[in-house]
Biopython code that builds the backbone (N, CA, C, O; Angstrom):
import numpy as np
from Bio.PDB.StructureBuilder import StructureBuilder

atoms = [
    (1, "UNK", "N", (-94.740, -111.248, -7.635)),
    (1, "UNK", "CA", (-93.703, -111.593, -8.629)),
    (1, "UNK", "C", (-92.422, -110.809, -8.318)),
    (1, "UNK", "O", (-91.324, -111.354, -8.427)),
    (2, "UNK", "N", (-92.557, -109.548, -7.936)),
    (2, "UNK", "CA", (-91.406, -108.769, -7.692)),
    (2, "UNK", "C", (-90.627, -109.250, -6.514)),
    (2, "UNK", "O", (-89.399, -109.158, -6.515)),
    (3, "UNK", "N", (-91.305, -109.774, -5.479)),
    (3, "UNK", "CA", (-90.554, -110.236, -4.312)),
    (3, "UNK", "C", (-89.706, -111.497, -4.672)),
    (3, "UNK", "O", (-88.624, -111.699, -4.122)),
    (4, "UNK", "N", (-90.200, -112.294, -5.561)),
    (4, "UNK", "CA", (-89.515, -113.534, -6.036)),
    (4, "UNK", "C", (-88.215, -113.031, -6.772)),
    (4, "UNK", "O", (-87.129, -113.583, -6.591)),
    (5, "UNK", "N", (-88.374, -112.014, -7.563)),
    (5, "UNK", "CA", (-87.237, -111.484, -8.356)),
    (5, "UNK", "C", (-86.189, -110.871, -7.339)),
    (5, "UNK", "O", (-84.986, -111.066, -7.512)),
    (6, "UNK", "N", (-86.644, -110.162, -6.327)),
    (6, "UNK", "CA", (-85.771, -109.592, -5.339)),
    (6, "UNK", "C", (-84.984, -110.689, -4.601)),
    (6, "UNK", "O", (-83.777, -110.560, -4.401)),
    (7, "UNK", "N", (-85.683, -111.780, -4.196)),
    (7, "UNK", "CA", (-85.077, -112.892, -3.525)),
    (7, "UNK", "C", (-83.979, -113.505, -4.402)),
    (7, "UNK", "O", (-82.875, -113.803, -3.945)),
    (8, "UNK", "N", (-84.331, -113.680, -5.677)),
    (8, "UNK", "CA", (-83.363, -114.230, -6.628)),
    (8, "UNK", "C", (-82.106, -113.348, -6.760)),
    (8, "UNK", "O", (-80.987, -113.852, -6.854)),
    (9, "UNK", "N", (-82.314, -112.051, -6.765)),
    (9, "UNK", "CA", (-81.238, -111.114, -6.904)),
    (9, "UNK", "C", (-80.377, -111.207, -5.627)),
    (9, "UNK", "O", (-79.149, -111.230, -5.712)),
    (10, "UNK", "N", (-81.002, -111.259, -4.478)),
    (10, "UNK", "CA", (-80.277, -111.346, -3.206)),
    (10, "UNK", "C", (-79.513, -112.702, -3.139)),
    (10, "UNK", "O", (-78.371, -112.748, -2.683)),
    (11, "UNK", "N", (-80.143, -113.770, -3.588)),
    (11, "UNK", "CA", (-79.462, -115.081, -3.587)),
    (11, "UNK", "C", (-78.230, -115.014, -4.484)),
    (11, "UNK", "O", (-77.182, -115.560, -4.137)),
    (12, "UNK", "N", (-78.348, -114.346, -5.640)),
    (12, "UNK", "CA", (-77.175, -114.218, -6.572)),
    (12, "UNK", "C", (-76.047, -113.434, -5.900)),
    (12, "UNK", "O", (-74.879, -113.818, -5.963)),
    (13, "UNK", "N", (-76.437, -112.287, -5.233)),
    (13, "UNK", "CA", (-75.460, -111.440, -4.564)),
    (13, "UNK", "C", (-74.794, -112.195, -3.407)),
    (13, "UNK", "O", (-73.593, -112.037, -3.186)),
    (14, "UNK", "N", (-75.531, -112.988, -2.687)),
    (14, "UNK", "CA", (-74.936, -113.726, -1.599)),
    (14, "UNK", "C", (-73.962, -114.783, -2.141)),
    (14, "UNK", "O", (-72.908, -115.019, -1.551)),
    (15, "UNK", "N", (-74.310, -115.398, -3.232)),
    (15, "UNK", "CA", (-73.452, -116.460, -3.814)),
    (15, "UNK", "C", (-72.100, -115.866, -4.218)),
    (15, "UNK", "O", (-71.096, -116.578, -4.227)),
    (16, "UNK", "N", (-72.063, -114.612, -4.542)),
    (16, "UNK", "CA", (-70.791, -113.977, -4.976)),
    (16, "UNK", "C", (-69.917, -113.596, -3.766)),
    (16, "UNK", "O", (-68.751, -113.256, -3.971)),
    (17, "UNK", "N", (-70.398, -113.634, -2.564)),
    (17, "UNK", "CA", (-69.564, -113.315, -1.414)),
    (17, "UNK", "C", (-68.504, -114.334, -1.158)),
    (17, "UNK", "O", (-68.724, -115.513, -1.437)),
    (18, "UNK", "N", (-67.336, -113.944, -0.630)),
    (18, "UNK", "CA", (-66.372, -114.937, -0.200)),
    (18, "UNK", "C", (-66.977, -115.797, 0.923)),
    (18, "UNK", "O", (-67.833, -115.325, 1.672)),
    (19, "UNK", "N", (-66.549, -117.010, 1.033)),
    (19, "UNK", "CA", (-67.143, -117.942, 1.979)),
    (19, "UNK", "C", (-67.163, -117.408, 3.458)),
    (19, "UNK", "O", (-68.147, -117.575, 4.178)),
    (20, "UNK", "N", (-66.054, -116.773, 3.863)),
    (20, "UNK", "CA", (-65.972, -116.356, 5.241)),
    (20, "UNK", "C", (-66.936, -115.176, 5.520)),
    (20, "UNK", "O", (-67.510, -115.068, 6.604)),
    (21, "UNK", "N", (-67.086, -114.329, 4.544)),
    (21, "UNK", "CA", (-68.035, -113.162, 4.687)),
    (21, "UNK", "C", (-69.468, -113.710, 4.721)),
    (21, "UNK", "O", (-70.282, -113.250, 5.521)),
    (22, "UNK", "N", (-69.787, -114.696, 3.853)),
    (22, "UNK", "CA", (-71.105, -115.278, 3.830)),
    (22, "UNK", "C", (-71.408, -115.997, 5.135)),
    (22, "UNK", "O", (-72.511, -115.904, 5.675)),
    (23, "UNK", "N", (-70.443, -116.691, 5.610)),
    (23, "UNK", "CA", (-70.658, -117.473, 6.879)),
    (23, "UNK", "C", (-70.944, -116.488, 8.052)),
    (23, "UNK", "O", (-71.886, -116.683, 8.820)),
    (24, "UNK", "N", (-70.105, -115.430, 8.167)),
    (24, "UNK", "CA", (-70.295, -114.456, 9.231)),
    (24, "UNK", "C", (-71.648, -113.815, 9.173)),
    (24, "UNK", "O", (-72.349, -113.685, 10.177)),
    (25, "UNK", "N", (-72.011, -113.407, 7.941)),
    (25, "UNK", "CA", (-73.310, -112.728, 7.731)),
    (25, "UNK", "C", (-74.491, -113.694, 8.075)),
    (25, "UNK", "O", (-75.442, -113.298, 8.749)),
    (26, "UNK", "N", (-74.413, -114.890, 7.626)),
    (26, "UNK", "CA", (-75.484, -115.855, 7.862)),
    (26, "UNK", "C", (-75.631, -116.135, 9.364)),
    (26, "UNK", "O", (-76.739, -116.160, 9.898)),
    (27, "UNK", "N", (-74.512, -116.341, 10.016)),
    (27, "UNK", "CA", (-74.626, -116.561, 11.484)),
    (27, "UNK", "C", (-75.190, -115.376, 12.171)),
    (27, "UNK", "O", (-76.007, -115.526, 13.080)),
    (28, "UNK", "N", (-74.789, -114.183, 11.773)),
    (28, "UNK", "CA", (-75.221, -112.948, 12.400)),
    (28, "UNK", "C", (-76.754, -112.768, 12.189)),
    (28, "UNK", "O", (-77.495, -112.444, 13.117)),
    (29, "UNK", "N", (-77.182, -112.992, 10.940)),
    (29, "UNK", "CA", (-78.610, -112.733, 10.620)),
    (29, "UNK", "C", (-79.526, -113.890, 10.981)),
    (29, "UNK", "O", (-80.622, -113.658, 11.490)),
    (30, "UNK", "N", (-79.120, -115.113, 10.738)),
    (30, "UNK", "CA", (-80.001, -116.268, 10.902)),
    (30, "UNK", "C", (-79.999, -116.807, 12.358)),
    (30, "UNK", "O", (-81.027, -117.211, 12.902)),
    (31, "UNK", "N", (-78.808, -116.788, 12.939)),
    (31, "UNK", "CA", (-78.696, -117.299, 14.295)),
    (31, "UNK", "C", (-78.704, -116.254, 15.410)),
    (31, "UNK", "O", (-78.680, -116.565, 16.601)),
    (32, "UNK", "N", (-78.741, -114.957, 14.944)),
    (32, "UNK", "CA", (-78.738, -113.821, 15.855)),
    (32, "UNK", "C", (-77.702, -113.881, 16.974)),
    (32, "UNK", "O", (-77.974, -113.617, 18.145)),
    (33, "UNK", "N", (-76.479, -114.251, 16.532)),
    (33, "UNK", "CA", (-75.400, -114.340, 17.481)),
    (33, "UNK", "C", (-74.616, -113.012, 17.535)),
    (33, "UNK", "O", (-74.615, -112.244, 16.573)),
    (34, "UNK", "N", (-73.974, -112.765, 18.639)),
    (34, "UNK", "CA", (-73.114, -111.569, 18.857)),
    (34, "UNK", "C", (-71.808, -111.766, 18.052)),
    (34, "UNK", "O", (-71.477, -112.848, 17.567)),
    (35, "UNK", "N", (-71.111, -110.642, 17.957)),
    (35, "UNK", "CA", (-69.819, -110.647, 17.271)),
    (35, "UNK", "C", (-68.895, -111.599, 18.009)),
    (35, "UNK", "O", (-68.163, -112.346, 17.360)),
    (36, "UNK", "N", (-68.895, -111.605, 19.269)),
    (36, "UNK", "CA", (-68.005, -112.488, 20.104)),
    (36, "UNK", "C", (-68.370, -113.997, 19.811)),
    (36, "UNK", "O", (-67.487, -114.840, 19.647)),
    (37, "UNK", "N", (-69.679, -114.285, 19.757)),
    (37, "UNK", "CA", (-70.069, -115.697, 19.512)),
    (37, "UNK", "C", (-69.682, -116.112, 18.116)),
    (37, "UNK", "O", (-69.235, -117.239, 17.900)),
    (38, "UNK", "N", (-69.845, -115.231, 17.180)),
    (38, "UNK", "CA", (-69.428, -115.523, 15.791)),
    (38, "UNK", "C", (-67.921, -115.786, 15.734)),
    (38, "UNK", "O", (-67.463, -116.759, 15.135)),
    (39, "UNK", "N", (-67.164, -114.889, 16.376)),
    (39, "UNK", "CA", (-65.690, -115.029, 16.383)),
    (39, "UNK", "C", (-65.283, -116.364, 16.973)),
    (39, "UNK", "O", (-64.388, -117.017, 16.435)),
    (40, "UNK", "N", (-65.905, -116.793, 18.057)),
    (40, "UNK", "CA", (-65.581, -118.039, 18.702)),
    (40, "UNK", "C", (-65.923, -119.219, 17.744)),
    (40, "UNK", "O", (-65.143, -120.160, 17.598)),
    (41, "UNK", "N", (-67.132, -119.134, 17.087)),
    (41, "UNK", "CA", (-67.546, -120.167, 16.180)),
    (41, "UNK", "C", (-66.653, -120.333, 14.977)),
    (41, "UNK", "O", (-66.400, -121.444, 14.510)),
    (42, "UNK", "N", (-66.176, -119.191, 14.478)),
    (42, "UNK", "CA", (-65.353, -119.151, 13.291)),
    (42, "UNK", "C", (-63.811, -119.267, 13.586)),
    (42, "UNK", "O", (-62.991, -119.399, 12.678)),
    (43, "UNK", "N", (-63.486, -119.211, 14.873)),
    (43, "UNK", "CA", (-62.079, -119.299, 15.261)),
    (43, "UNK", "C", (-61.238, -118.105, 14.871)),
    (43, "UNK", "O", (-60.095, -118.222, 14.432)),
    (44, "UNK", "N", (-61.873, -116.914, 15.057)),
    (44, "UNK", "CA", (-61.168, -115.668, 14.685)),
    (44, "UNK", "C", (-61.461, -114.637, 15.731)),
    (44, "UNK", "O", (-62.135, -114.919, 16.722)),
    (45, "UNK", "N", (-60.947, -113.410, 15.514)),
    (45, "UNK", "CA", (-61.163, -112.327, 16.509)),
    (45, "UNK", "C", (-62.461, -111.536, 16.264)),
    (45, "UNK", "O", (-63.007, -111.550, 15.161)),
    (46, "UNK", "N", (-62.932, -110.862, 17.287)),
    (46, "UNK", "CA", (-64.075, -110.015, 17.145)),
    (46, "UNK", "C", (-63.874, -108.948, 16.105)),
    (46, "UNK", "O", (-64.792, -108.624, 15.351)),
    (47, "UNK", "N", (-62.683, -108.399, 16.059)),
    (47, "UNK", "CA", (-62.354, -107.364, 15.092)),
    (47, "UNK", "C", (-62.468, -107.892, 13.646)),
    (47, "UNK", "O", (-62.924, -107.191, 12.743)),
    (48, "UNK", "N", (-62.038, -109.146, 13.464)),
    (48, "UNK", "CA", (-62.104, -109.734, 12.124)),
    (48, "UNK", "C", (-63.542, -109.970, 11.704)),
    (48, "UNK", "O", (-63.897, -109.790, 10.539)),
    (49, "UNK", "N", (-64.372, -110.380, 12.668)),
    (49, "UNK", "CA", (-65.836, -110.549, 12.385)),
    (49, "UNK", "C", (-66.452, -109.279, 11.998)),
    (49, "UNK", "O", (-67.241, -109.252, 11.054)),
    (50, "UNK", "N", (-66.139, -108.190, 12.678)),
    (50, "UNK", "CA", (-66.642, -106.838, 12.310)),
    (50, "UNK", "C", (-66.300, -106.456, 10.894)),
    (50, "UNK", "O", (-67.126, -105.938, 10.142)),
    (51, "UNK", "N", (-65.072, -106.723, 10.555)),
    (51, "UNK", "CA", (-64.578, -106.403, 9.186)),
    (51, "UNK", "C", (-65.282, -107.286, 8.198)),
    (51, "UNK", "O", (-65.685, -106.794, 7.143)),
    (52, "UNK", "N", (-65.462, -108.603, 8.478)),
    (52, "UNK", "CA", (-66.188, -109.517, 7.561)),
    (52, "UNK", "C", (-67.588, -109.057, 7.318)),
    (52, "UNK", "O", (-68.058, -109.055, 6.181)),
    (53, "UNK", "N", (-68.275, -108.660, 8.385)),
    (53, "UNK", "CA", (-69.689, -108.171, 8.277)),
    (53, "UNK", "C", (-69.735, -106.907, 7.471)),
    (53, "UNK", "O", (-70.586, -106.760, 6.594)),
    (54, "UNK", "N", (-68.826, -105.981, 7.752)),
    (54, "UNK", "CA", (-68.856, -104.717, 7.027)),
    (54, "UNK", "C", (-68.634, -104.986, 5.536)),
    (54, "UNK", "O", (-69.381, -104.485, 4.695)),
    (55, "UNK", "N", (-67.634, -105.755, 5.221)),
    (55, "UNK", "CA", (-67.345, -106.043, 3.795)),
    (55, "UNK", "C", (-68.455, -106.775, 3.095)),
    (55, "UNK", "O", (-68.736, -106.543, 1.920)),
    (56, "UNK", "N", (-69.109, -107.700, 3.862)),
    (56, "UNK", "CA", (-70.237, -108.438, 3.226)),
    (56, "UNK", "C", (-71.376, -107.456, 2.949)),
    (56, "UNK", "O", (-71.950, -107.491, 1.861)),
    (57, "UNK", "N", (-71.713, -106.602, 3.874)),
    (57, "UNK", "CA", (-72.764, -105.621, 3.629)),
    (57, "UNK", "C", (-72.464, -104.704, 2.443)),
    (57, "UNK", "O", (-73.309, -104.462, 1.581)),
    (58, "UNK", "N", (-71.220, -104.202, 2.438)),
    (58, "UNK", "CA", (-70.807, -103.341, 1.313)),
    (58, "UNK", "C", (-70.909, -104.060, -0.035)),
    (58, "UNK", "O", (-71.400, -103.505, -1.018)),
    (59, "UNK", "N", (-70.445, -105.276, -0.057)),
    (59, "UNK", "CA", (-70.481, -106.034, -1.329)),
    (59, "UNK", "C", (-71.924, -106.289, -1.778)),
    (59, "UNK", "O", (-72.221, -106.204, -2.970)),
    (60, "UNK", "N", (-72.819, -106.599, -0.841)),
    (60, "UNK", "CA", (-74.194, -106.799, -1.153)),
    (60, "UNK", "C", (-74.848, -105.505, -1.680)),
    (60, "UNK", "O", (-75.612, -105.527, -2.645)),
    (61, "UNK", "N", (-74.529, -104.396, -1.027)),
    (61, "UNK", "CA", (-75.092, -103.143, -1.510)),
    (61, "UNK", "C", (-74.666, -102.846, -2.922)),
    (61, "UNK", "O", (-75.490, -102.479, -3.760)),
    (62, "UNK", "N", (-73.371, -103.002, -3.201)),
    (62, "UNK", "CA", (-72.881, -102.746, -4.548)),
    (62, "UNK", "C", (-73.491, -103.724, -5.586)),
    (62, "UNK", "O", (-73.842, -103.319, -6.694)),
    (63, "UNK", "N", (-73.604, -104.974, -5.219)),
    (63, "UNK", "CA", (-74.139, -105.955, -6.129)),
    (63, "UNK", "C", (-75.615, -105.697, -6.434)),
    (63, "UNK", "O", (-76.047, -105.839, -7.578)),
    (64, "UNK", "N", (-76.380, -105.321, -5.422)),
    (64, "UNK", "CA", (-77.798, -105.108, -5.574)),
    (64, "UNK", "C", (-78.105, -103.743, -6.289)),
    (64, "UNK", "O", (-79.122, -103.607, -6.969)),
    (65, "UNK", "N", (-77.232, -102.787, -6.120)),
    (65, "UNK", "CA", (-77.408, -101.477, -6.766)),
    (65, "UNK", "C", (-77.184, -101.601, -8.239)),
    (65, "UNK", "O", (-77.808, -100.892, -9.028)),
    (66, "UNK", "N", (-76.273, -102.521, -8.638)),
    (66, "UNK", "CA", (-75.941, -102.636, -10.042)),
    (66, "UNK", "C", (-77.014, -103.489, -10.809)),
    (66, "UNK", "O", (-77.003, -103.518, -12.039)),
    (67, "UNK", "N", (-77.901, -104.153, -10.103)),
    (67, "UNK", "CA", (-78.936, -104.949, -10.790)),
    (67, "UNK", "C", (-80.103, -104.174, -11.213)),
    (67, "UNK", "O", (-81.034, -104.728, -11.797)),
]
sb = StructureBuilder()
sb.init_structure("model")
sb.init_model(0)
sb.init_chain("A")
sb.init_seg("    ")
for serial, (resi, resn, name, xyz) in enumerate(atoms, 1):
    if name == "N":
        sb.init_residue(resn, " ", resi, " ")
    sb.init_atom(name, np.array(xyz, "f"), 0.0, 1.0, " ", f" {name:<3s}", serial, name[0])
structure = sb.get_structure()
């Protein structure tokens, strides 16, 4: 039961992410692509991808800590 609740909380936190952060994080985690591959797929720079991933992780941490 607790794992279902945690998944629901994670889904809610993911839904609150901006679209570009969510996309970068999903590609990174689900497709196991490098920063360069993500940058190419998203049409942006590697530096921008690193920032998107950092911000996505920080947002998820804050959202999950507050639940």
